[in-house]
N, CA, C and O atoms as a Tripos MOL2 file, in Angstrom:
@<TRIPOS>MOLECULE
protein
  288   287    72     0     0
PROTEIN
NO_CHARGES

@<TRIPOS>ATOM
      1 N          17.4520  -11.7800  -13.8410 N.3       1 MET1
      2 CA         18.0340  -12.7220  -12.9120 C.3       1 MET1
      3 C          18.2420  -12.0390  -11.5680 C.2       1 MET1
      4 O          18.7100  -10.9020  -11.4960 O.2       1 MET1
      5 N          17.8910  -12.7470  -10.5170 N.am      2 LYS2
      6 CA         18.0500  -12.1870   -9.1820 C.3       2 LYS2
      7 C          19.4870  -12.3230   -8.7170 C.2       2 LYS2
      8 O          20.1960  -13.2530   -9.1010 O.2       2 LYS2
      9 N          19.9010  -11.3880   -7.8900 N.am      3 GLU3
     10 CA         21.2590  -11.4160   -7.3650 C.3       3 GLU3
     11 C          21.3410  -12.3500   -6.1710 C.2       3 GLU3
     12 O          20.3660  -12.4750   -5.4300 O.2       3 GLU3
     13 N          22.4630  -13.0070   -5.9620 N.am      4 PRO4
     14 CA         22.6110  -13.9060   -4.8230 C.3       4 PRO4
     15 C          22.3690  -13.1760   -3.5070 C.2       4 PRO4
     16 O          22.8640  -12.0680   -3.3010 O.2       4 PRO4
     17 N          21.6140  -13.8010   -2.6270 N.am      5 GLY5
     18 CA         21.3430  -13.2080   -1.3310 C.3       5 GLY5
     19 C          20.2370  -12.1700   -1.3240 C.2       5 GLY5
     20 O          19.8220  -11.7190   -0.2560 O.2       5 GLY5
     21 N          19.7570  -11.7890   -2.4810 N.am      6 HIS6
     22 CA         18.7480  -10.7500   -2.6010 C.3       6 HIS6
     23 C          17.4740  -11.1290   -1.8570 C.2       6 HIS6
     24 O          16.8930  -10.2960   -1.1610 O.2       6 HIS6
     25 N          17.0330  -12.3780   -1.9960 N.am      7 GLU7
     26 CA         15.8050  -12.8150   -1.3660 C.3       7 GLU7
     27 C          15.9130  -12.7740    0.1500 C.2       7 GLU7
     28 O          14.9520  -12.4070    0.8260 O.2       7 GLU7
     29 N          17.0500  -13.1390    0.6850 N.am      8 ALA8
     30 CA         17.2320  -13.1810    2.1340 C.3       8 ALA8
     31 C          17.1600  -11.7870    2.7480 C.2       8 ALA8
     32 O          16.6630  -11.6320    3.8640 O.2       8 ALA8
     33 N          17.6420  -10.7830    2.0450 N.am      9 ARG9
     34 CA         17.6430   -9.4220    2.5890 C.3       9 ARG9
     35 C          16.2650   -8.7880    2.5670 C.2       9 ARG9
     36 O          15.9210   -8.0240    3.4680 O.2       9 ARG9
     37 N          15.4750   -9.0940    1.5530 N.am     10 HIS10
     38 CA         14.2360   -8.3520    1.3530 C.3      10 HIS10
     39 C          12.9810   -9.2120    1.3010 C.2      10 HIS10
     40 O          11.8950   -8.6950    1.0400 O.2      10 HIS10
     41 N          13.1060  -10.5050    1.5420 N.am     11 GLY11
     42 CA         11.9640  -11.4040    1.3940 C.3      11 GLY11
     43 C          10.7440  -11.0130    2.1950 C.2      11 GLY11
     44 O           9.6420  -10.9770    1.6460 O.2      11 GLY11
     45 N          10.8990  -10.7220    3.4600 N.am     12 ASP12
     46 CA          9.7630  -10.3890    4.3070 C.3      12 ASP12
     47 C           9.1220   -9.0650    3.9010 C.2      12 ASP12
     48 O           7.8980   -8.9390    3.9320 O.2      12 ASP12
     49 N           9.9140   -8.1000    3.5280 N.am     13 LYS13
     50 CA          9.3960   -6.7810    3.1720 C.3      13 LYS13
     51 C           8.6290   -6.8190    1.8570 C.2      13 LYS13
     52 O           7.6680   -6.0690    1.6890 O.2      13 LYS13
     53 N           9.0320   -7.6780    0.9180 N.am     14 ASN14
     54 CA          8.3180   -7.7650   -0.3540 C.3      14 ASN14
     55 C           6.8550   -8.0980   -0.1290 C.2      14 ASN14
     56 O           5.9790   -7.5240   -0.7760 O.2      14 ASN14
     57 N           6.5840   -9.0220    0.7880 N.am     15 GLY15
     58 CA          5.2030   -9.3870    1.0840 C.3      15 GLY15
     59 C           4.4240   -8.2350    1.6820 C.2      15 GLY15
     60 O           3.2550   -8.0320    1.3530 O.2      15 GLY15
     61 N           5.0660   -7.4810    2.5590 N.am     16 GLU16
     62 CA          4.4080   -6.3260    3.1710 C.3      16 GLU16
     63 C           4.0760   -5.2670    2.1270 C.2      16 GLU16
     64 O           2.9690   -4.7280    2.1020 O.2      16 GLU16
     65 N           5.0360   -4.9790    1.2760 N.am     17 ILE17
     66 CA          4.8190   -3.9630    0.2420 C.3      17 ILE17
     67 C           3.7350   -4.4230   -0.7200 C.2      17 ILE17
     68 O           2.8540   -3.6420   -1.0780 O.2      17 ILE17
     69 N           3.7890   -5.6680   -1.1380 N.am     18 ASN18
     70 CA          2.7970   -6.1800   -2.0720 C.3      18 ASN18
     71 C           1.4090   -6.1230   -1.4580 C.2      18 ASN18
     72 O           0.4500   -5.7440   -2.1300 O.2      18 ASN18
     73 N           1.2910   -6.4920   -0.1930 N.am     19 GLY19
     74 CA         -0.0050   -6.4760    0.4660 C.3      19 GLY19
     75 C          -0.5800   -5.0840    0.6220 C.2      19 GLY19
     76 O          -1.7860   -4.8880    0.4770 O.2      19 GLY19
     77 N           0.2570   -4.1340    0.9100 N.am     20 GLU20
     78 CA         -0.1970   -2.7630    1.1550 C.3      20 GLU20
     79 C          -0.2880   -1.9150   -0.1080 C.2      20 GLU20
     80 O          -1.1520   -1.0450   -0.2140 O.2      20 GLU20
     81 N           0.6110   -2.1700   -1.0750 N.am     21 HIS21
     82 CA          0.7270   -1.2750   -2.2300 C.3      21 HIS21
     83 C           0.7330   -2.0100   -3.5690 C.2      21 HIS21
     84 O           1.0910   -1.4280   -4.5920 O.2      21 HIS21
     85 N           0.3450   -3.2700   -3.5690 N.am     22 GLY22
     86 CA          0.4220   -4.0920   -4.7730 C.3      22 GLY22
     87 C          -0.3850   -3.5930   -5.9460 C.2      22 GLY22
     88 O          -0.0430   -3.8740   -7.0940 O.2      22 GLY22
     89 N          -1.4520   -2.8540   -5.6830 N.am     23 ASN23
     90 CA         -2.2730   -2.3530   -6.7830 C.3      23 ASN23
     91 C          -1.7840   -1.0170   -7.3350 C.2      23 ASN23
     92 O          -2.3850   -0.4850   -8.2690 O.2      23 ASN23
     93 N          -0.7170   -0.4680   -6.7820 N.am     24 THR24
     94 CA         -0.1320    0.7790   -7.2880 C.3      24 THR24
     95 C           0.4540    0.5210   -8.6730 C.2      24 THR24
     96 O           1.1500   -0.4730   -8.8800 O.2      24 THR24
     97 N           0.1740    1.4090   -9.6130 N.am     25 ILE25
     98 CA          0.7100    1.2090  -10.9570 C.3      25 ILE25
     99 C           2.0890    1.8510  -11.0870 C.2      25 ILE25
    100 O           2.4200    2.8200  -10.4050 O.2      25 ILE25
    101 N           2.8690    1.2750  -11.9830 N.am     26 VAL26
    102 CA          4.2480    1.7140  -12.1960 C.3      26 VAL26
    103 C           4.3000    3.1960  -12.5670 C.2      26 VAL26
    104 O           5.2200    3.8970  -12.1460 O.2      26 VAL26
    105 N           3.3470    3.6810  -13.3340 N.am     27 ARG27
    106 CA          3.3280    5.1020  -13.7250 C.3      27 ARG27
    107 C           3.3640    5.9980  -12.4880 C.2      27 ARG27
    108 O           4.0850    6.9960  -12.4650 O.2      27 ARG27
    109 N           2.5970    5.6480  -11.4730 N.am     28 THR28
    110 CA          2.5680    6.4310  -10.2370 C.3      28 THR28
    111 C           3.9330    6.4280   -9.5620 C.2      28 THR28
    112 O           4.4100    7.4710   -9.1130 O.2      28 THR28
    113 N           4.5550    5.2720   -9.4910 N.am     29 LEU29
    114 CA          5.8730    5.1690   -8.8620 C.3      29 LEU29
    115 C           6.9280    5.9390   -9.6380 C.2      29 LEU29
    116 O           7.8580    6.4840   -9.0440 O.2      29 LEU29
    117 N           6.7960    5.9900  -10.9500 N.am     30 ARG30
    118 CA          7.7620    6.7380  -11.7640 C.3      30 ARG30
    119 C           7.6360    8.2420  -11.5510 C.2      30 ARG30
    120 O           8.6050    8.9730  -11.7540 O.2      30 ARG30
    121 N           6.4700    8.7130  -11.1490 N.am     31 THR31
    122 CA          6.3570   10.1390  -10.8460 C.3      31 THR31
    123 C           7.1220   10.4640   -9.5740 C.2      31 THR31
    124 O           7.5660   11.5970   -9.3860 O.2      31 THR31
    125 N           7.2780    9.4810   -8.7020 N.am     32 ILE32
    126 CA          8.0180    9.6650   -7.4570 C.3      32 ILE32
    127 C           9.5140    9.4360   -7.6600 C.2      32 ILE32
    128 O          10.3350   10.2370   -7.2130 O.2      32 ILE32
    129 N           9.8670    8.3370   -8.3370 N.am     33 TYR33
    130 CA         11.2640    7.8880   -8.4250 C.3      33 TYR33
    131 C          11.9530    8.2250   -9.7510 C.2      33 TYR33
    132 O          13.1590    8.0180   -9.8850 O.2      33 TYR33
    133 N          11.2220    8.7290  -10.7070 N.am     34 GLY34
    134 CA         11.8070    9.0760  -11.9970 C.3      34 GLY34
    135 C          11.5450    8.0180  -13.0550 C.2      34 GLY34
    136 O          11.1520    6.8940  -12.7440 O.2      34 GLY34
    137 N          11.7650    8.3880  -14.2940 N.am     35 SER35
    138 CA         11.4340    7.5160  -15.4220 C.3      35 SER35
    139 C          12.2810    6.2470  -15.4810 C.2      35 SER35
    140 O          11.9040    5.2850  -16.1500 O.2      35 SER35
    141 N          13.4140    6.2330  -14.7950 N.am     36 GLY36
    142 CA         14.2760    5.0540  -14.7930 C.3      36 GLY36
    143 C          13.8650    3.9870  -13.7930 C.2      36 GLY36
    144 O          14.4920    2.9300  -13.7260 O.2      36 GLY36
    145 N          12.8230    4.2460  -13.0150 N.am     37 PHE37
    146 CA         12.3500    3.2670  -12.0400 C.3      37 PHE37
    147 C          11.6750    2.1170  -12.7720 C.2      37 PHE37
    148 O          10.9060    2.3410  -13.7070 O.2      37 PHE37
    149 N          11.9520    0.9190  -12.3640 N.am     38 THR38
    150 CA         11.4160   -0.3180  -12.9430 C.3      38 THR38
    151 C          11.6230   -0.3960  -14.4580 C.2      38 THR38
    152 O          10.6570   -0.5150  -15.2110 O.2      38 THR38
    153 N          12.8740   -0.3300  -14.9030 N.am     39 PRO39
    154 CA         13.1240   -0.4000  -16.3430 C.3      39 PRO39
    155 C          12.6200   -1.7190  -16.9260 C.2      39 PRO39
    156 O          12.7380   -2.7770  -16.3070 O.2      39 PRO39
    157 N          12.0620   -1.6320  -18.1130 N.am     40 GLY40
    158 CA         11.5780   -2.8150  -18.8090 C.3      40 GLY40
    159 C          10.1200   -3.1550  -18.5360 C.2      40 GLY40
    160 O           9.6030   -4.1290  -19.0830 O.2      40 GLY40
    161 N           9.4540   -2.3720  -17.7030 N.am     41 PHE41
    162 CA          8.0510   -2.6170  -17.4030 C.3      41 PHE41
    163 C           7.1960   -1.4940  -17.9560 C.2      41 PHE41
    164 O           7.6690   -0.3700  -18.1260 O.2      41 PHE41
    165 N           5.9350   -1.7980  -18.2380 N.am     42 LYS42
    166 CA          5.0030   -0.8150  -18.7760 C.3      42 LYS42
    167 C           4.4740    0.0830  -17.6640 C.2      42 LYS42
    168 O           4.4160   -0.3200  -16.5030 O.2      42 LYS42
    169 N           4.0930    1.2940  -18.0260 N.am     43 ASP43
    170 CA          3.4960    2.2280  -17.0640 C.3      43 ASP43
    171 C           2.2440    1.6440  -16.4200 C.2      43 ASP43
    172 O           1.9350    1.9610  -15.2710 O.2      43 ASP43
    173 N           1.5310    0.8060  -17.1370 N.am     44 SER44
    174 CA          0.2630    0.2670  -16.6420 C.3      44 SER44
    175 C           0.4170   -0.9880  -15.7860 C.2      44 SER44
    176 O          -0.5770   -1.4750  -15.2480 O.2      44 SER44
    177 N           1.6300   -1.5280  -15.6400 N.am     45 ASP45
    178 CA          1.8500   -2.7080  -14.8010 C.3      45 ASP45
    179 C           1.6240   -2.3550  -13.3320 C.2      45 ASP45
    180 O           1.9310   -1.2440  -12.8980 O.2      45 ASP45
    181 N           1.0890   -3.3000  -12.5780 N.am     46 ASN46
    182 CA          0.9100   -3.1300  -11.1380 C.3      46 ASN46
    183 C           2.1880   -3.4890  -10.4120 C.2      46 ASN46
    184 O           2.9690   -4.3130  -10.8890 O.2      46 ASN46
    185 N           2.4060   -2.8770   -9.2620 N.am     47 LEU47
    186 CA          3.5730   -3.1790   -8.4530 C.3      47 LEU47
    187 C           3.6100   -4.6620   -8.0950 C.2      47 LEU47
    188 O           4.6880   -5.2540   -8.0590 O.2      47 LEU47
    189 N           2.4630   -5.2700   -7.8310 N.am     48 SER48
    190 CA          2.4380   -6.6860   -7.4780 C.3      48 SER48
    191 C           2.9820   -7.5550   -8.6090 C.2      48 SER48
    192 O           3.5190   -8.6320   -8.3500 O.2      48 SER48
    193 N           2.8540   -7.1100   -9.8470 N.am     49 THR49
    194 CA          3.3610   -7.8520  -10.9990 C.3      49 THR49
    195 C           4.8730   -7.7500  -11.1120 C.2      49 THR49
    196 O           5.5270   -8.7180  -11.5000 O.2      49 THR49
    197 N           5.4380   -6.6040  -10.7820 N.am     50 VAL50
    198 CA          6.8670   -6.3680  -11.0070 C.3      50 VAL50
    199 C           7.7350   -6.5080   -9.7600 C.2      50 VAL50
    200 O           8.9610   -6.5260   -9.8660 O.2      50 VAL50
    201 N           7.1260   -6.6070   -8.5890 N.am     51 LEU51
    202 CA          7.8780   -6.5550   -7.3400 C.3      51 LEU51
    203 C           9.0060   -7.5750   -7.2580 C.2      51 LEU51
    204 O          10.1170   -7.2240   -6.8600 O.2      51 LEU51
    205 N           8.7550   -8.8080   -7.6170 N.am     52 GLN52
    206 CA          9.7780   -9.8520   -7.5140 C.3      52 GLN52
    207 C          10.8390   -9.7560   -8.6060 C.2      52 GLN52
    208 O          11.8470  -10.4600   -8.5570 O.2      52 GLN52
    209 N          10.6150   -8.8870   -9.5890 N.am     53 LYS53
    210 CA         11.5440   -8.7650  -10.7080 C.3      53 LYS53
    211 C          12.2750   -7.4290  -10.7380 C.2      53 LYS53
    212 O          12.9930   -7.1400  -11.6950 O.2      53 LYS53
    213 N          12.1020   -6.6170   -9.7100 N.am     54 LEU54
    214 CA         12.7380   -5.2960   -9.6850 C.3      54 LEU54
    215 C          14.2530   -5.4050   -9.6220 C.2      54 LEU54
    216 O          14.7980   -6.3280   -9.0150 O.2      54 LEU54
    217 N          14.9220   -4.4590  -10.2530 N.am     55 ASP55
    218 CA         16.3730   -4.3920  -10.1520 C.3      55 ASP55
    219 C          16.7410   -3.9380   -8.7360 C.2      55 ASP55
    220 O          15.9130   -3.3730   -8.0220 O.2      55 ASP55
    221 N          17.9610   -4.1840   -8.3520 N.am     56 LYS56
    222 CA         18.4080   -3.9160   -6.9790 C.3      56 LYS56
    223 C          18.1970   -2.4580   -6.5770 C.2      56 LYS56
    224 O          17.7480   -2.1870   -5.4630 O.2      56 LYS56
    225 N          18.5100   -1.5300   -7.4540 N.am     57 SER57
    226 CA         18.3880   -0.1080   -7.1500 C.3      57 SER57
    227 C          16.9290    0.2810   -6.8910 C.2      57 SER57
    228 O          16.6330    0.9600   -5.9080 O.2      57 SER57
    229 N          16.0290   -0.1420   -7.7620 N.am     58 SER58
    230 CA         14.6160    0.1880   -7.6050 C.3      58 SER58
    231 C          14.0570   -0.4290   -6.3350 C.2      58 SER58
    232 O          13.3120    0.2200   -5.6010 O.2      58 SER58
    233 N          14.4110   -1.6740   -6.0750 N.am     59 LEU59
    234 CA         13.9140   -2.3600   -4.8930 C.3      59 LEU59
    235 C          14.4280   -1.7140   -3.6100 C.2      59 LEU59
    236 O          13.6830   -1.5860   -2.6380 O.2      59 LEU59
    237 N          15.6780   -1.3120   -3.6020 N.am     60 SER60
    238 CA         16.2510   -0.6690   -2.4180 C.3      60 SER60
    239 C          15.5500    0.6510   -2.1030 C.2      60 SER60
    240 O          15.2610    0.9410   -0.9420 O.2      60 SER60
    241 N          15.2790    1.4410   -3.1240 N.am     61 ARG61
    242 CA         14.5880    2.7210   -2.9190 C.3      61 ARG61
    243 C          13.1720    2.4850   -2.3880 C.2      61 ARG61
    244 O          12.7100    3.1760   -1.4800 O.2      61 ARG61
    245 N          12.5030    1.5070   -2.9680 N.am     62 LEU62
    246 CA         11.1460    1.1970   -2.5570 C.3      62 LEU62
    247 C          11.1000    0.7100   -1.1150 C.2      62 LEU62
    248 O          10.2440    1.1380   -0.3410 O.2      62 LEU62
    249 N          12.0110   -0.1780   -0.7530 N.am     63 HIS63
    250 CA         12.0640   -0.6800    0.6210 C.3      63 HIS63
    251 C          12.4020    0.4300    1.6080 C.2      63 HIS63
    252 O          11.8220    0.4810    2.6920 O.2      63 HIS63
    253 N          13.3090    1.3010    1.2630 N.am     64 GLY64
    254 CA         13.6690    2.4070    2.1520 C.3      64 GLY64
    255 C          12.4930    3.3060    2.4280 C.2      64 GLY64
    256 O          12.2580    3.6950    3.5720 O.2      64 GLY64
    257 N          11.7460    3.6420    1.3870 N.am     65 ASP65
    258 CA         10.5700    4.5010    1.5620 C.3      65 ASP65
    259 C           9.4720    3.7820    2.3270 C.2      65 ASP65
    260 O           8.7610    4.4020    3.1180 O.2      65 ASP65
    261 N           9.3260    2.4940    2.1010 N.am     66 HIS66
    262 CA          8.3360    1.7280    2.8540 C.3      66 HIS66
    263 C           8.6810    1.7110    4.3380 C.2      66 HIS66
    264 O           7.8070    1.8610    5.1910 O.2      66 HIS66
    265 N           9.9640    1.5270    4.6360 N.am     67 ASP67
    266 CA         10.4230    1.4720    6.0280 C.3      67 ASP67
    267 C          10.1300    2.7470    6.7960 C.2      67 ASP67
    268 O           9.8040    2.6990    7.9820 O.2      67 ASP67
    269 N          10.2420    3.8870    6.1280 N.am     68 VAL68
    270 CA          9.9920    5.1570    6.8200 C.3      68 VAL68
    271 C           8.5470    5.6340    6.6680 C.2      68 VAL68
    272 O           8.1810    6.6990    7.1660 O.2      68 VAL68
    273 N           7.7410    4.8470    5.9860 N.am     69 GLY69
    274 CA          6.3160    5.1590    5.8720 C.3      69 GLY69
    275 C           5.9490    6.1920    4.8330 C.2      69 GLY69
    276 O           4.8480    6.7410    4.8780 O.2      69 GLY69
    277 N           6.8430    6.4730    3.8960 N.am     70 SER70
    278 CA          6.5300    7.5010    2.9130 C.3      70 SER70
    279 C           5.7860    6.9830    1.6960 C.2      70 SER70
    280 O           5.5540    7.7440    0.7570 O.2      70 SER70
    281 N           5.4040    5.7090    1.6810 N.am     71 LEU71
    282 CA          4.5990    5.1810    0.5850 C.3      71 LEU71
    283 C           3.1040    5.2550    0.8860 C.2      71 LEU71
    284 O           2.2870    4.9310    0.0240 O.2      71 LEU71
    285 N           2.7470    5.6640    2.0580 N.am     72 GLU72
    286 CA          1.3440    5.6800    2.4700 C.3      72 GLU72
    287 C           0.5200    6.6060    1.6190 C.2      72 GLU72
    288 O          -0.6850    6.7350    1.8360 O.2      72 GLU72
@<TRIPOS>BOND
     1     1     2 1
     2     2     3 1
     3     3     4 2
     4     3     5 am
     5     5     6 1
     6     6     7 1
     7     7     8 2
     8     7     9 am
     9     9    10 1
    10    10    11 1
    11    11    12 2
    12    11    13 am
    13    13    14 1
    14    14    15 1
    15    15    16 2
    16    15    17 am
    17    17    18 1
    18    18    19 1
    19    19    20 2
    20    19    21 am
    21    21    22 1
    22    22    23 1
    23    23    24 2
    24    23    25 am
    25    25    26 1
    26    26    27 1
    27    27    28 2
    28    27    29 am
    29    29    30 1
    30    30    31 1
    31    31    32 2
    32    31    33 am
    33    33    34 1
    34    34    35 1
    35    35    36 2
    36    35    37 am
    37    37    38 1
    38    38    39 1
    39    39    40 2
    40    39    41 am
    41    41    42 1
    42    42    43 1
    43    43    44 2
    44    43    45 am
    45    45    46 1
    46    46    47 1
    47    47    48 2
    48    47    49 am
    49    49    50 1
    50    50    51 1
    51    51    52 2
    52    51    53 am
    53    53    54 1
    54    54    55 1
    55    55    56 2
    56    55    57 am
    57    57    58 1
    58    58    59 1
    59    59    60 2
    60    59    61 am
    61    61    62 1
    62    62    63 1
    63    63    64 2
    64    63    65 am
    65    65    66 1
    66    66    67 1
    67    67    68 2
    68    67    69 am
    69    69    70 1
    70    70    71 1
    71    71    72 2
    72    71    73 am
    73    73    74 1
    74    74    75 1
    75    75    76 2
    76    75    77 am
    77    77    78 1
    78    78    79 1
    79    79    80 2
    80    79    81 am
    81    81    82 1
    82    82    83 1
    83    83    84 2
    84    83    85 am
    85    85    86 1
    86    86    87 1
    87    87    88 2
    88    87    89 am
    89    89    90 1
    90    90    91 1
    91    91    92 2
    92    91    93 am
    93    93    94 1
    94    94    95 1
    95    95    96 2
    96    95    97 am
    97    97    98 1
    98    98    99 1
    99    99   100 2
   100    99   101 am
   101   101   102 1
   102   102   103 1
   103   103   104 2
   104   103   105 am
   105   105   106 1
   106   106   107 1
   107   107   108 2
   108   107   109 am
   109   109   110 1
   110   110   111 1
   111   111   112 2
   112   111   113 am
   113   113   114 1
   114   114   115 1
   115   115   116 2
   116   115   117 am
   117   117   118 1
   118   118   119 1
   119   119   120 2
   120   119   121 am
   121   121   122 1
   122   122   123 1
   123   123   124 2
   124   123   125 am
   125   125   126 1
   126   126   127 1
   127   127   128 2
   128   127   129 am
   129   129   130 1
   130   130   131 1
   131   131   132 2
   132   131   133 am
   133   133   134 1
   134   134   135 1
   135   135   136 2
   136   135   137 am
   137   137   138 1
   138   138   139 1
   139   139   140 2
   140   139   141 am
   141   141   142 1
   142   142   143 1
   143   143   144 2
   144   143   145 am
   145   145   146 1
   146   146   147 1
   147   147   148 2
   148   147   149 am
   149   149   150 1
   150   150   151 1
   151   151   152 2
   152   151   153 am
   153   153   154 1
   154   154   155 1
   155   155   156 2
   156   155   157 am
   157   157   158 1
   158   158   159 1
   159   159   160 2
   160   159   161 am
   161   161   162 1
   162   162   163 1
   163   163   164 2
   164   163   165 am
   165   165   166 1
   166   166   167 1
   167   167   168 2
   168   167   169 am
   169   169   170 1
   170   170   171 1
   171   171   172 2
   172   171   173 am
   173   173   174 1
   174   174   175 1
   175   175   176 2
   176   175   177 am
   177   177   178 1
   178   178   179 1
   179   179   180 2
   180   179   181 am
   181   181   182 1
   182   182   183 1
   183   183   184 2
   184   183   185 am
   185   185   186 1
   186   186   187 1
   187   187   188 2
   188   187   189 am
   189   189   190 1
   190   190   191 1
   191   191   192 2
   192   191   193 am
   193   193   194 1
   194   194   195 1
   195   195   196 2
   196   195   197 am
   197   197   198 1
   198   198   199 1
   199   199   200 2
   200   199   201 am
   201   201   202 1
   202   202   203 1
   203   203   204 2
   204   203   205 am
   205   205   206 1
   206   206   207 1
   207   207   208 2
   208   207   209 am
   209   209   210 1
   210   210   211 1
   211   211   212 2
   212   211   213 am
   213   213   214 1
   214   214   215 1
   215   215   216 2
   216   215   217 am
   217   217   218 1
   218   218   219 1
   219   219   220 2
   220   219   221 am
   221   221   222 1
   222   222   223 1
   223   223   224 2
   224   223   225 am
   225   225   226 1
   226   226   227 1
   227   227   228 2
   228   227   229 am
   229   229   230 1
   230   230   231 1
   231   231   232 2
   232   231   233 am
   233   233   234 1
   234   234   235 1
   235   235   236 2
   236   235   237 am
   237   237   238 1
   238   238   239 1
   239   239   240 2
   240   239   241 am
   241   241   242 1
   242   242   243 1
   243   243   244 2
   244   243   245 am
   245   245   246 1
   246   246   247 1
   247   247   248 2
   248   247   249 am
   249   249   250 1
   250   250   251 1
   251   251   252 2
   252   251   253 am
   253   253   254 1
   254   254   255 1
   255   255   256 2
   256   255   257 am
   257   257   258 1
   258   258   259 1
   259   259   260 2
   260   259   261 am
   261   261   262 1
   262   262   263 1
   263   263   264 2
   264   263   265 am
   265   265   266 1
   266   266   267 1
   267   267   268 2
   268   267   269 am
   269   269   270 1
   270   270   271 1
   271   271   272 2
   272   271   273 am
   273   273   274 1
   274   274   275 1
   275   275   276 2
   276   275   277 am
   277   277   278 1
   278   278   279 1
   279   279   280 2
   280   279   281 am
   281   281   282 1
   282   282   283 1
   283   283   284 2
   284   283   285 am
   285   285   286 1
   286   286   287 1
   287   287   288 2
@<TRIPOS>SUBSTRUCTURE
     1 MET1         2 RESIDUE 1 A MET
     2 LYS2         6 RESIDUE 1 A LYS
     3 GLU3        10 RESIDUE 1 A GLU
     4 PRO4        14 RESIDUE 1 A PRO
     5 GLY5        18 RESIDUE 1 A GLY
     6 HIS6        22 RESIDUE 1 A HIS
     7 GLU7        26 RESIDUE 1 A GLU
     8 ALA8        30 RESIDUE 1 A ALA
     9 ARG9        34 RESIDUE 1 A ARG
    10 HIS10       38 RESIDUE 1 A HIS
    11 GLY11       42 RESIDUE 1 A GLY
    12 ASP12       46 RESIDUE 1 A ASP
    13 LYS13       50 RESIDUE 1 A LYS
    14 ASN14       54 RESIDUE 1 A ASN
    15 GLY15       58 RESIDUE 1 A GLY
    16 GLU16       62 RESIDUE 1 A GLU
    17 ILE17       66 RESIDUE 1 A ILE
    18 ASN18       70 RESIDUE 1 A ASN
    19 GLY19       74 RESIDUE 1 A GLY
    20 GLU20       78 RESIDUE 1 A GLU
    21 HIS21       82 RESIDUE 1 A HIS
    22 GLY22       86 RESIDUE 1 A GLY
    23 ASN23       90 RESIDUE 1 A ASN
    24 THR24       94 RESIDUE 1 A THR
    25 ILE25       98 RESIDUE 1 A ILE
    26 VAL26      102 RESIDUE 1 A VAL
    27 ARG27      106 RESIDUE 1 A ARG
    28 THR28      110 RESIDUE 1 A THR
    29 LEU29      114 RESIDUE 1 A LEU
    30 ARG30      118 RESIDUE 1 A ARG
    31 THR31      122 RESIDUE 1 A THR
    32 ILE32      126 RESIDUE 1 A ILE
    33 TYR33      130 RESIDUE 1 A TYR
    34 GLY34      134 RESIDUE 1 A GLY
    35 SER35      138 RESIDUE 1 A SER
    36 GLY36      142 RESIDUE 1 A GLY
    37 PHE37      146 RESIDUE 1 A PHE
    38 THR38      150 RESIDUE 1 A THR
    39 PRO39      154 RESIDUE 1 A PRO
    40 GLY40      158 RESIDUE 1 A GLY
    41 PHE41      162 RESIDUE 1 A PHE
    42 LYS42      166 RESIDUE 1 A LYS
    43 ASP43      170 RESIDUE 1 A ASP
    44 SER44      174 RESIDUE 1 A SER
    45 ASP45      178 RESIDUE 1 A ASP
    46 ASN46      182 RESIDUE 1 A ASN
    47 LEU47      186 RESIDUE 1 A LEU
    48 SER48      190 RESIDUE 1 A SER
    49 THR49      194 RESIDUE 1 A THR
    50 VAL50      198 RESIDUE 1 A VAL
    51 LEU51      202 RESIDUE 1 A LEU
    52 GLN52      206 RESIDUE 1 A GLN
    53 LYS53      210 RESIDUE 1 A LYS
    54 LEU54      214 RESIDUE 1 A LEU
    55 ASP55      218 RESIDUE 1 A ASP
    56 LYS56      222 RESIDUE 1 A LYS
    57 SER57      226 RESIDUE 1 A SER
    58 SER58      230 RESIDUE 1 A SER
    59 LEU59      234 RESIDUE 1 A LEU
    60 SER60      238 RESIDUE 1 A SER
    61 ARG61      242 RESIDUE 1 A ARG
    62 LEU62      246 RESIDUE 1 A LEU
    63 HIS63      250 RESIDUE 1 A HIS
    64 GLY64      254 RESIDUE 1 A GLY
    65 ASP65      258 RESIDUE 1 A ASP
    66 HIS66      262 RESIDUE 1 A HIS
    67 ASP67      266 RESIDUE 1 A ASP
    68 VAL68      270 RESIDUE 1 A VAL
    69 GLY69      274 RESIDUE 1 A GLY
    70 SER70      278 RESIDUE 1 A SER
    71 LEU71      282 RESIDUE 1 A LEU
    72 GLU72      286 RESIDUE 1 A GLU
């Protein structure tokens, strides 16, 4: 379940991340953020599949890194 107001804070950035990094697999992101990143998803899932369902902590870390360009 999404948290209230979550979409308003990150809606525009989700599209940017999905467009640029949507084919990145969760396994790759877990090597960067640790095994607790995107809990409940398989290592083989694509970011585009899980992006709208990420928990607040995972999404915040991802958006922060995207903002500073460290996901390139």
